[in-house]
C-alpha positions in Angstrom: 29.7 3.1 27.3 28.9 4.7 30.7 31.7 5.5 33.0 30.3 3.5 35.8 28.5 0.2 34.9 27.0 -2.3 37.2 25.6 -5.5 35.6 23.6 -7.9 37.7 25.8 -7.0 40.6 25.2 -9.0 43.8 27.1 -9.0 47.0 26.7 -11.5 49.9 28.4 -11.1 53.3 29.4 -14.3 55.0 28.6 -16.3 51.8 28.0 -20.0 52.3 27.4 -19.7 56.1 24.3 -19.5 58.3 25.0 -15.7 58.6 24.9 -15.1 54.8 23.3 -11.8 54.0 22.6 -10.6 50.4 23.3 -6.9 50.6 23.0 -6.3 46.9 20.8 -8.3 44.6 21.1 -8.1 40.8 21.8 -4.4 40.6 21.9 -2.9 37.1 23.1 0.7 36.9 24.9 3.0 34.4 26.2 6.4 35.3 27.8 8.8 32.8 30.9 10.9 33.5 30.2 14.3 35.0 26.8 13.3 36.5 25.6 14.2 39.9 23.7 11.2 41.2 22.1 10.9 44.7 21.5 7.5 46.3 18.8 7.2 48.8 17.6 4.4 51.1 16.9 3.3 54.6 19.6 1.8 56.8 20.5 -1.7 55.5 19.3 -1.0 52.0 22.8 -1.6 50.5 23.9 2.0 49.9 27.3 1.8 51.5 27.9 -1.7 50.1 27.2 -0.3 46.6 29.6 2.6 47.2 32.4 0.3 48.3 32.1 -1.7 45.0 32.8 1.5 43.0 36.5 1.7 44.1 36.9 -2.1 44.6 36.9 -2.0 48.4 34.5 -4.9 47.9 34.3 -7.2 44.9 31.1 -8.8 43.4 29.9 -12.1 44.7 28.3 -12.3 41.2 27.8 -10.0 38.3 30.2 -7.2 37.3 31.3 -3.7 38.3 33.2 -1.7 35.7 34.8 1.7 36.3 36.1 3.6 33.3 36.0 0.3 31.4 38.0 -1.6 34.1 36.3 -4.6 35.7 36.9 -4.5 39.4 37.0 -8.3 39.9 39.4 -8.8 37.0 41.6 -5.9 38.3 42.0 -7.5 41.8 45.6 -8.1 42.7 46.8 -6.3 39.6 48.1 -2.8 38.8 44.7 -2.0 37.4 43.2 -2.1 40.9 45.2 1.0 41.8 44.1 2.7 38.6 40.5 2.2 39.8 41.2 3.5 43.3 43.1 6.5 41.9 40.0 7.4 39.8 37.4 7.0 42.5 37.8 8.8 45.8 35.6 8.3 48.9 34.5 10.6 51.7 32.9 8.9 54.7 30.6 10.0 57.5 33.1 10.8 60.2 35.9 13.1 59.0 37.9 12.2 62.1 38.4 8.7 60.6 40.0 10.2 57.5 42.3 12.8 59.0 45.7 11.4 59.9 48.1 14.4 60.2 48.5 17.0 62.9 48.6 19.8 60.3 46.0 20.5 57.7 48.3 20.9 54.7 50.1 17.6 55.6 46.8 15.8 55.6 45.9 17.1 52.2 49.4 16.1 50.9 49.2 12.5 52.3 47.3 11.0 49.3 49.5 12.5 46.5 52.6 11.5 48.4 51.5 7.9 48.5 50.8 8.1 44.7 54.4 9.1 44.1 53.6 12.6 42.9 56.7 14.8 42.7 57.1 17.1 45.8 57.0 20.3 43.8 53.6 19.3 42.4 52.3 18.2 45.7 52.7 21.7 47.1 50.8 23.1 44.2 48.0 20.6 44.6 47.6 21.2 48.3 47.4 25.0 47.8 44.9 24.6 44.9 42.6 22.2 46.8 42.6 24.1 50.0 41.6 27.2 48.0 38.9 25.1 46.3 37.3 24.2 49.6 37.9 27.8 51.0 40.4 26.7 53.7 43.5 28.6 52.5 44.0 30.3 55.8 43.9 27.0 57.8 46.9 25.3 56.1 49.1 25.4 59.2 46.4 24.6 61.7 45.7 21.4 63.6 42.6 19.7 62.2 41.5 18.8 65.7 40.8 22.5 66.4 38.4 22.9 63.4 34.7 22.4 63.2 33.1 19.3 61.8 32.2 21.0 58.5 35.8 22.3 58.1 37.2 18.8 58.9 35.0 17.3 56.2 36.2 19.9 53.7 39.8 18.9 54.6 38.9 15.3 53.8 37.4 16.4 50.5 40.6 18.5 49.7 42.7 15.4 50.4 40.7 13.3 47.9 40.8 16.1 45.3 44.6 16.4 45.6 44.8 12.9 44.2 42.9 14.1 41.1 40.2 11.4 40.8 37.6 11.3 38.1 34.8 10.7 40.6 34.1 11.2 44.3 31.6 9.2 46.3 30.2 10.8 49.4 28.9 8.2 51.8 26.6 10.3 54.1 29.3 13.0 54.6 26.9 15.3 56.5 25.4 12.8 58.8 27.5 13.9 61.8 27.4 17.6 61.1 25.2 20.5 62.3 23.1 22.5 59.8 26.0 25.0 59.2 28.5 22.2 58.5 26.0 20.4 56.2 25.6 23.6 54.2 29.3 24.0 53.9 29.9 20.5 52.6 26.9 20.6 50.2 28.1 23.8 48.7 31.5 22.2 48.1 30.0 19.1 46.6 27.8 21.1 44.2 30.6 23.3 43.2 32.8 20.3 42.3 30.2 18.9 40.0 29.2 22.2 38.5 32.6 23.9 38.0 35.0 21.0 37.8 32.6 18.6 36.0 33.5 15.9 38.5 31.3 12.8 38.6 29.6 12.8 42.1 27.7 10.1 43.8 26.1 11.4 47.0 24.6 8.9 49.6 22.4 10.7 52.0 19.3 10.6 54.3 18.6 14.3 53.9 16.0 15.0 51.2 17.1 18.7 50.9 20.5 17.5 49.7 19.0 15.8 46.7 17.6 19.0 45.0 20.4 19.6 42.6 21.0 16.0 41.6 20.7 14.9 38.0 19.2 11.6 39.1 18.0 10.0 42.3 18.4 6.3 42.8 16.5 4.6 45.6 17.7 1.3 47.1 15.6 -1.1 49.2 16.6 -4.6 50.2 19.7 -4.4 48.0 17.7 -3.6 44.9 17.0 -0.5 42.9 13.3 0.3 43.4 
């Protein structure tokens, strides 16, 4: 059984109204643990909607989405929902929308604190993940003073500190300059290569797809 399984997954926004929009249409997809999968498509193709199903931010209108054997719809309003969200972290386009603390190390610690991780372990996780994204020397700084690429790496460190099985990157380099894009892509590839983490990378940049195991193209809510 694949770690991520989508079976006839469909999602409609504003279902049953005149504004109904079918963002995903009968999507079937299986992704193995440890894979590096790129998802490509034009604006409105369903990429972000698909991503939000993978940690149950959205639930299927019809069909099924299973993460590590857990069905997202069945898990809604149960403790299993949190198991899914702990296993799948998301990094979005704008790092400023994900950074909430005035100090880098506090921001990285925020996720583990909310998961109830013991304080002595939180410190170890923060140090480990800041080192992983090459920001050891920035632990005491204000994120607002850092570059876009550095901010995005802080966001990645914060997700890693929660120790997920998978990270979804939803166009994480879209707002960055070439240097920032390079920094973030190096981090993404290293996570997959060295840590064996399952990575789904949504992007518009063809050069970011080179090292992917698979490329999935969406159009009109369907895999083409």
